[in-house]
Structure formats: structure tokens, C-alpha cells
N, C-alpha and C positions, 0 to 999 in steps of 0.2 A: 887216655881218658878223653872224652869229647869237651869242646869249649862251651861253656854256659853262656847262653844267649840272654842278655838284659832287656827287659821292657819296661817302660813306663806307661802306666795306666791312669786317667783321669776320668772320673765318672761324675756327672752332675745329674741331679734329679730335683728339678725346681717344679713345684705345684702350688698355683695360686687358686683357692677355691673361690675366693671373691670374683677374680677375673675369669674364672672358669678356664684355666690354661694350664697345661702340663708339657714341660720340656725335659726331655731325656737327651743327654750328650755323652758321648764316650770318645776320648782322644788316646790314641796309642802311638808310641814312638818306639823305634828300635833301629839298630845299626847292624847289618849284616854284610859281611864281605865287601865293607868300605861304602856300601849305600845306605843313607839315612831314609828311612821310610816313616811317613807320618799319616796316619789314618784318623779322620774325624767323621763321626756317624752322629747325626742328630734327628731327632723325632719331636715334632712340635705339633700339639692338638689344642684346638680352641673350641669350645662348646657353647652353642647358643640355643636357647629355646625359641621354637617357632610355632605359630599358631596354625598355619595351614599345611595340610598334609598333601596339597596337589601340586607342589613343586617338585621338579625332578632334578636329581644330583647331577652336576656337571661331569663330563668325563674327566678323568685325571690328565695332568698336563707333564710331560716328560721333557727334561733338560739334559743334556749331556754336552759336557766341555771337554776338550783335551788340548793342553798347552805342552809344547816341546821346545824348549829352549836350548840348542846345542851349545851357544856361546857360554852361558851359565851353567849347563849341564844339570838341568833341571827338568822334569817331567811331571805334570799335574794332570789330574783326571777329577771332574765333578760330575755327579749324577744326582739329580734332584727330581722329585715326584711331588706334585701338588694335587689336592683334591679335596672332595667332600662327601660326605654320606650321611644318613639319616638314621637315627636311633629312637625307638620308642621304649620309654621307661614310667613306669607308673601312670599310664593313660596320658602322658605328655610327649610331645615329639621335640626332638634335639636335632640340630644340625651340627655336625662335627666336621670341622675344617682342619685339614692336616697339611703337614710339609715334612717329607723325609729326605735327608740328603746324605750323600757319602763324598767325601773328599779324600783323595790320596795324593800325597805328594813324595817325589822320589828325587834325591840328590845325591851327588858323589861326594860332597863335603859334608864333614860331621859338625853341624851348627849346634846350637843349644837344642836339646832334645823337644821340649814342650815350649815352644815360644810363640 
């Protein structure tokens, strides 16, 4: 019979109506073949009402980082995208600023899973 793989998941869903902010975060950790993998995804949205419709949304910015430490036997990867877009609702115009990120960390040592 196959070995059961254990995964730990942590989901956060934070919404602030007063500050017009929404944060979604998902953390996952698992150990497979002696390699501990941690994956963190986060999505942040800020909403602001704007008066002028003549502004143009900026192009999204992408950030990609990769770190490999052979001495500590750790590899990390980060992908982040930041941008904004406009939304019209009930004859009002809103600017939505967002930041999405994906972080992956691989290590050979079995540390505490979600630290």
C-alpha cells in the first residue's frame, strides 16, 4: 500500500470594509522524499473611489527572485506582480490596486512545517 503524504494548509481571508481592503493568503507545507516544500500564495486588493475617469491604469510590474544556497541546501523562489485597474459600479469609478505573490522554499532538512 502507498505511503500517505501529509500536508499542512493555512488559509487566511481578511476583509476590511472600512479600509476597503481584502487579503487572501494560503500557506502549504509538505515533506516528500526528504525535501521540505513550503508554498505561500497571497492576494492583496485595495479599493479607492476616484473622481476622474481620464486616468490610465499603469502596466503591471513583475518581480522574480531565485535564491540558491548550496551551503544551507535551501532554494527559494519568489514571483510577485503589482498593478492596478479601474472598475465602474453604480455609476462610480473605483481604482483597484493589487499585489499577488507566490513564494516557494525547498530545503532538505525537516524544520517545523509552518514557521
